[in-house]
N, C-alpha and C positions, 0 to 999 in steps of 0.2 A: 743562505736566506735570499741573497740576490738572485741566484739561479731559479729558486722556487717562485719568487715574485715575477721574474721575467717569464717563466712558463705560464703562470696564471694570466699575465698580461697578454701573451701571445694567443693563448686559448680564448681569451675574451675577445680579442680582435677577430679570431677565426669565427667565433660565434656570430659576431656582428656581420661579418662578410656573408656567412651562410644565410642570415636572416634579412639581408638587403632585398628590397623589392626587385623583382625580375621582369616586370612588365607583363606578367601572366597572372591571371586570377589566382589569388592565394588559395582559394578553395579548390582550384583545379590542380595545382602543382603540389599541394600538401594537405593532408588531413589532420596532422598534428605536428608537434615540434620534435618528436623522437627521431634521432638521426637514422635509426634503422627502419623508419617508416617513410623514407623519402624516395621519390622516383630516381632511378639511376641515370636517366636522361629524359629530356623532353622532346628530342627529335633524333632520328637515326633510321637505319635500314631495317626492313621487315623481312620475315621469311615464314614459310608454312611448315608445320610439322603435325604429325598425327599419332605419335607414341606407338610406333610399330602397328599401325592400323591395318592389319591383314587378318583374314579369317583364321581363327584358331590360335592366334598368338597376339596377346595384348600386354604391353608393358604397363606397370603401374606408374603413375606420375608421383609428384612430391608427396601427396597425401594418400597415395595408394589407389587413386581413382584411375579408371581406364578412359582414354580420350580417343576421339575420332568417330566417324560415322559407323564403323563396324563395331568398335569396342565400347563406345559411350552408352550410357543408360538413360540419359535424359537430354533435353535441349541444350543444357550447358555443356556437358561433357561430349556431346556430339558436334555441336555447331558453333558455340560462342565462347571459346576459351582462349586464354593468352598465357604465354610463359615469359617471365621477365627475370633479369639479373638483379633481384633486390639485393641490398647491400650485404645482408648477413652471410650470403653464400660465399663471399670473398674473404670472410674472416671467421669461418666456422670454428667454434671452440667447444661446442657441446654444453655450454653454460645454460642457466635458466633463461638468460637474455636471448640466447640463440633460439630456444624453443618458443619463447614468447613472441619473438619476431616472426617466426615461421607461422604460428597460429594466427597472428594478426593479419598476415598477407592473404590467407586463404579466402577466396571468393571476393576479395576486394574488386570493385568495378572500375575498369579503365576505359577511357574514351580515346579511341584512335582515329586520327583524321588523315585522309589522303589530301595533301595540299594541292595536288595537280587537278583535282576535280571537286573538292569540297565534301566528298562523301565521308561519313563517320559511322563507326560501330561502337557499341558498348559491350565489353567482354569481361568475363570473370577470370581472375588469376587462379590457375590450376596447376602450374608447374614452374620450375625455374629454368633459366636458359635465355638465349642460346649461348654457346661457348664463346668466350671472348675472342678467340682467334678467327671467328667468322666475321667479325666487325659488324655484327648485327645487334640490334637493341632488343627486339622482341620476336617471338615466334607466335603465330596465330593459327587457328583452324583454317582449313581450306574454305569453308563457308564464309568466314570473316574476310579472308583475302579476296574472294570473289565479290563480296558485298562492297568492299572498298574500291573495287576496280583496279586493284594493284597487282604487281607481280613481285616475285622474290627479288630482294635488294632495292626495291623502291624505297624512297625516303618518306617517312610518315612522322606526324606529331603525336605525342603521348601526354596525357594528363589524367588525373583522377576524374572519374565521372561522378555525377550525383549518385550517391550510394543507394538511392531509391529508384534509379532509372531501370527501365526494362532492358533486358539484354537484346542485342540485335542492332540492325541499322537505326541510327539516330535520325529522326525527322522523316523517315519513310512512312508512307501511308500504312497505318497499322494493319489494315486488312491484307496488304501484300505480305507483311511479315508473318501474320498468323496463317494465311493460306499456304505459304511455302513451308512453314513449320509442320503443318498437318500433312502436307504432301510428303515431306521427308519421312515422317513416321510411317507412311503407307508403303514405302519401298519394300519390296519382297512379298507383299500381300496380294491376294487375288480379290475376286468379287466384281470385276468390271469387264467381263468378257464382251468384246466388241462394243464397249460403251465408254469410249475415251472422253466423250463430251460430258457425260455425267460425272466422271472423275474430276475434271477441272472445275466443273460447277460445284461439286461437293466441297472442294477445297475452299471456295469462297463462302459457301453456305455455312461452313464450320466457323466462320468469322462473325456470323450473325447477320450477314447481308443476303440479299436475294437476287442473284444474277439471272438475266433472262435465260429461258430454256429454249432448246432447239432440238429438232428430231435427229440431227447428225452434225458432225463437225463441219462438213462442207457448207451446210445451211448457215451455221454460225459465222464461218469465214466470209461468206457473201454479205450477211447482214451487218457485220462489223467492219466491212471494207478492209479486210486484212491485206489485200493485194497492194494497197496504196502505201504500206509502211516501208520503212527503210532502216538499214543498220542492224546491228546485233539486237535480238529481242531483249528488252529490259526486264528486270525482275517483276514478276507478277503478271506478265502478259500471257495471253493465250497464243500459242505458236501453231500455225496451221499448215497442213500438207494435203496434196491430192492422194487419194487412195481409192481405187475402183475394184469392186469385188461383188460377188453374189451373196447377199444376206437376206434371209427370210424369203427366198425365192425371187428376189429382185436384184438385178445387176445395175449398178450405177456408181457414180463417184460419191462415196459416202464421206470421204475426207478422213483426216486424222488430226488430233490436237494434243498438245502437251502444255504444261505450265512452266514458264521460264523461271529459273532461279538465278539468272544472271551469269555473266562470264561465258556465255555461249552454251549453257547447259539447260536441259529440260527434264522434268519428271512426267512420265506418261504411262498410260495403261494401253499396251499394244496387243491386239488380238485377245487370245486367252492366256497370255503370259502374265506373270506377276508384275506389279508396278515397278518401274525401273527408272534409272537416271541415264541420260544419253547426251552426247554432243548434238546440238540441234541440227547441224548440217551434215550429220553422218548416220542417219537412221535408214537410208535406202529409199526414201520417198521424195517426191518433188515438192520443194518448199514453196508455199504460197506467200506467207508473210505473217505478221503478228498484229494483235490488237488487244487492248484492255477489255475485260468483261463489261457488259452493260449493267451497271449498278447505280444506285442512288445514295448519296451524291457520287458523281463520277470519280474513278480512281485518280489520285493525284490532282484533283481539282481544287484542293485547298492545302494550306500549310498548317502545320501543327507546331513548328519550331522556328524560331528566329534567332540566328547566331550572330548577326551583325559582323560578318567577316569581310565585307566589302566596304572600303572607305566611302563616306558620303552617301551611303544607301541605307535608309532607315526601314527598308523592307515593308513599306506600306503602312507603317504606324503613323497616325495623325497626332498632333500635339494640341493641347489646350491653347486658345488664342493668346493668353497672357504669359505663356512660357517665353522667356526672353531670347534664348539662343539654343541651338542643338547642333550636334556633330556626331558622325560615326567615324571613329579614328582608326588608324592602321593597327592598333592593338586589339581590334575586334570588340570595341565597346561603344554603345550608343549612349551619349551623354546629353542631358538637358540642364539648362539653368532655369529653375522653376520661377514662375511669377509669384506675386505676394499671396494670392489666394487660389485654392483648389487646383493645384497642378495635376495634370493627368496626361496619359497617352492612350490612344485608342486604336484597336485593330478592327475595322468594320467589315472586312471581306473574308469571312471564314464560314465554314459549314461543317459543324462537328456533331457527331452522334452523341447525345448526352448519356446514353446508356453505356457507352464505352469510355469516353473521356471523363475523368473524375477529379483531376488535379491540375493546378497551374504551378509550374516550377520556375522560379526566378532566381538568377544570381544578380545581386544588386548592391550598390553602395550609395549611401545618402548621408549628407550632413545638414539636411533641412532642419528647421527648428523643432519639429515634432516627429514622433515615431508612430503615427497613425496611418495604416495602410488599408486599402480595400480593393477587392476585385468586383467590378460590375460586369454584367453580361446581358445580352439581348437574345431573344428567341424569335422564331418565325411568327409567333403569335403570343403576346404583342411584340412589336419590333423595336421598342425604345428602352433605353436605360432607365432604371428607377431604383429607389431605395429598397423596394421589395425584392430586387434581384441583385443582391450583393453579398459578399462574404468578407468580413473584416480580418485583418491580421496585423500583428505587431511588427514594427520596423526598428532595427537597430540603427540609430542615426549617428554612429561614431565615425563615419567616413570610410570605414573599411568594407571589404567585399564579404557578403554573407549570402548563403543559400536560403531560400524560402520555398517551402512546399505547402501550398494552400489547398486543402481538400474541399472541393466544391460539390462533390457528388451527393452529399447529404442535404444540400440546399433544396427545399421543396419545389422551387420553380426551375431547377436545373433539369429540364425535361425536353424531349423532342429534339429539335435541331438548334444548336447554339450558333447564332449568326454574327455575334460581335463580342469582343472582350475589351474592357477598359481597366487600366491599372491606375489607381490613385496612390502614389508612393508616399504622400504626406498630405496633411490638411492645408499647410501653408508653406510658402517659400519666403525668401528675403528679397525685398524690392531694391532696386538701385544698384549701387556699387558693392554691396556686401557680398562676400564670397560664399556661395552655396551652390552645390551641384548634386545631381542624381544621375547615376550611371547604371546601365543594364549590360551585363556580359552576355546573357541569353534569356529568352523567355520561351517556355515550352508548355504546351497543353498536352497532358499525357494520361495514360491509364496507369494509376499508381497501384503497384502491387503491395499489399500489406501482409500477405501470408509469406513469411520468411522461411518457414520450415514446417514440415508436417510429418505425422507418423500414424501408424495404426497398430493396435495391440489387443489380442495376440495376432500375429500375422499368419498363423496356421490354426484353422478352426473347423468345426463341423457345421453342417446346415442347422440353423436354429440357434446357434450360439450368439452371445452378445459380444460385440467388439467395442473398443474405445478409439475414437478418432481424436487425435491431439493436433491442435492448431498453435503454431508459434507465430504470433501476430505483432507487427510493429505499428503502433499508433504514433505517428511521427509528430502529432500536434500536441499543443500544451493542454488542451481540454479533453475531457472524456467524450467518447462517442457512444451514445446510448441507443437502445433498440436495434441491436445488431443480431441477426439470426445466423446461427451456425448450422449449415446444411451438410449432408454427406450422402454419397451414393456409390454403388459398385456396379460392375458389369463384367460378364465373361470376356476373357482376353482373346481367346482363339477357339472357335470362330467368334468374332465380336458380337456380343449380344446387346440388348437395350439396357439403359440405366435403370437400376433398382434403388429407390430411396426408402427412407424410414422417417417420414415426416413427424409421426408422433413423438419421436425422440429428438427432433430439432430443438435447439436451446437458444433462447434470446438472452444476450449478455450485454454488458456495458464494457467497452474497450477502454482500459486505463491508458494514460500516456506512457510511452516507452514500449519495450518489447516484453511481452508476457505470454504465458501458456494458457490455453483454454482447451477444454475437452467436452465431448458429448458421447453418449452411447449410440450404438447402432445394432439393431436386432436383425440378424440375417434370416431370410425366409427358410422355413423348415423343409421346403422342397428344392432347395438350391442344389444344383448338380456339382459333382466334384470337379476340380480343375483350378486353373489360375484365374485371378480376377484383378481388373484395374479398379482403382478407387479415386474418388474426387472429393476434395474439400471445398466447400462453398461458403463465402461470407456475403450476407445479403442485408440490405437496408430494410428493416421490418416495416417501416411506415410506407415506403414507396414500392416495396417488393422488387427493387432493382438489385442486381448482383454488383457487389463492390469488388470482389476478387474471387478467383477460383484457381485451384491447382490440382493436377492429377498425377498419379504415379501408375505406371504400367506393371502388371504382374506382381503386385505388392502383396496380394492376399492369396493363400492357398486354402481351398475348401476340400476337406478329405473326410471320408466316412470314419476313418480311424486315425485322427491326427496324432503325430508325435508330440511329446511335450514341447511347448514353445521355448526355444532357447533364451538364455539371458540376453536382453537387448544389448547391442554393441555400444549404444550411447544414449544420452538424453539431450533434449533441446538445451541450448546453452544459456538461456536467459535466466533460469533460476536453478538453485541446487536441488530442487525437489526431484525425487526419483520417479519421474514420469517416463515409462519405457518408450523407446522409439527405435526405428530401424534406419535412421539417416543420421548424417553428421560425421564428425571426426573425433578421434581420441588423441590427446597430446601424447607423444612418445615418452617412454620412460627415459630419464637422463642416462646417457652413455656412461657406464662405470669406468671406461677407459679415457674419460675426458681429462684434459690437462689439469694439473694442480693449480691452486690459487697463485702460488709463486710463479708458475709458468705463465699464467694469464697476466699477472702484473708485469712480468718481463716483456711480454708481447705488447702490452699497452705502452710501456716505456719506449719500445722500439718504434711503434706507430707514432707516438707523440713526438719523438725526435724527428721522424720523417716529416711530420706536419710542420714542426718548427722550422726545419730547413726550407720547406716550401714557402712558408710565410716570410722568412728572411729574404729569399730571392725576390718575392713580390715587393717587399719593402725597399730592397735595393733598386729594383726597377722603377718604383715610384719616385725614389730619390733622384734617379737619373733624369726622369721626366720633369721633375720640379727644378 
């Protein structure tokens, strides 16, 4: 009995040690208390891998997905994935717990930071690794490594990202992220014969912005003063070259231009060749320089994320006059001691497109007397804060760190250009010597993706058939969102055609809190040609006609005059047990019949427990020596 009690005591002490504060946001280092759901490390070396990313040969990753630019099928599996040594890999038993842990980790979002330059990326977990003997902590896609400005064996920091964050560079001007993502999809395609300037312009036009137009790349280089630039071209920049040739009967310096994707690489349309990726200083042309496109507002002229990673730098945030003290501490948190009434912080210097940015994400701790929070905002007209331009949210004032995602896109006055943000974390503080404080780990204004998964059924049909578009939507807020229109459209994949919609079958729904499935019909035109088709799922605010979110899938639909019977779908959306067919997702593997017996598992647990006990004893002996 004494040994049993001793073991219980030691395991209790171990649990306390594991739960002690680490100085890092609890929401960043852990999503729950399950031991198999914890990060294996919060700092370590990084490396690049691509799952045998060579033409004609692609290895499947942990969930059978193909990774890398050649093998991947979407932005995640091509560009923004990570492999990690999550704990279950080191103690594989084939048990239900093993498979549950594996399923839990799939597509979890990880925030990776390069401490040498502050660059961050959000990646989705797609595989396990690297091998322990490499002394590395994570493997990432080449695109992610470049976005971090890192090289193999560089030291990075790792934490859980906000699980609603968009994948890709964190805090980067979203127009850059979207332009590069579009350009990546165009690699290998044609249609831009001797029109490289139109290609880079189209990359930004796909983001919803309107870059200035020029007759040729050399004209653009001169207009944008590209020759005055220096250093390696940054992500999103136009990269210019001299190129003289006879075109349309005229000989002159027409120039050439590509789109920088960082790390010294560009994507460009050269001559009559398909779009390709190249090292910017090795394309055989005389380099002029780089410049960002002329757009409104200018690229990188505003911030959308404030991480507070520099001590004593509140990054432009202003405080209410009655706030008593403030600090930005080495742990990367901005803290205020609120005054007795109406504490707030304000960011007056922003310029955000309200049609794209629709959410304010905050990681915050508060022990103020009340839990009443609000987001106020200003627009270019009128330019002042008011009660008519705010969104309320509830604050947990227990003093612990919590994530808050406030959807502002449905606020009727959230239109045009957003010029200021004010956060009211409470109605009141405590005056004098009473201890109360409010802290911010980060503040981010983002485009919140609510379409978590999507599918189409059947995915093989004839012209004139009716399809079903399924939306798996996460309403992360506690209230219902009414008057939401579900739109859908398709287009020929190759050669790429125009979008075809079916507005009579658009459906207006109310989004319930949490993750739920919604569907709508889509009638294909009777004169649709045979071939592969892309599809797009659109969620729109019915009252303002603004898009809330949209996702597409390439080559997801086959139109055939004599279609084969549609195969049984491989999976269904995971939010409900209803049999809604889909063509995406994963299936939990059947437990291995060769798995060890219960007795073997118990024996292994005893061995592991003994090892833990021995470690704890050594720690206690060390502590005794210190005392």
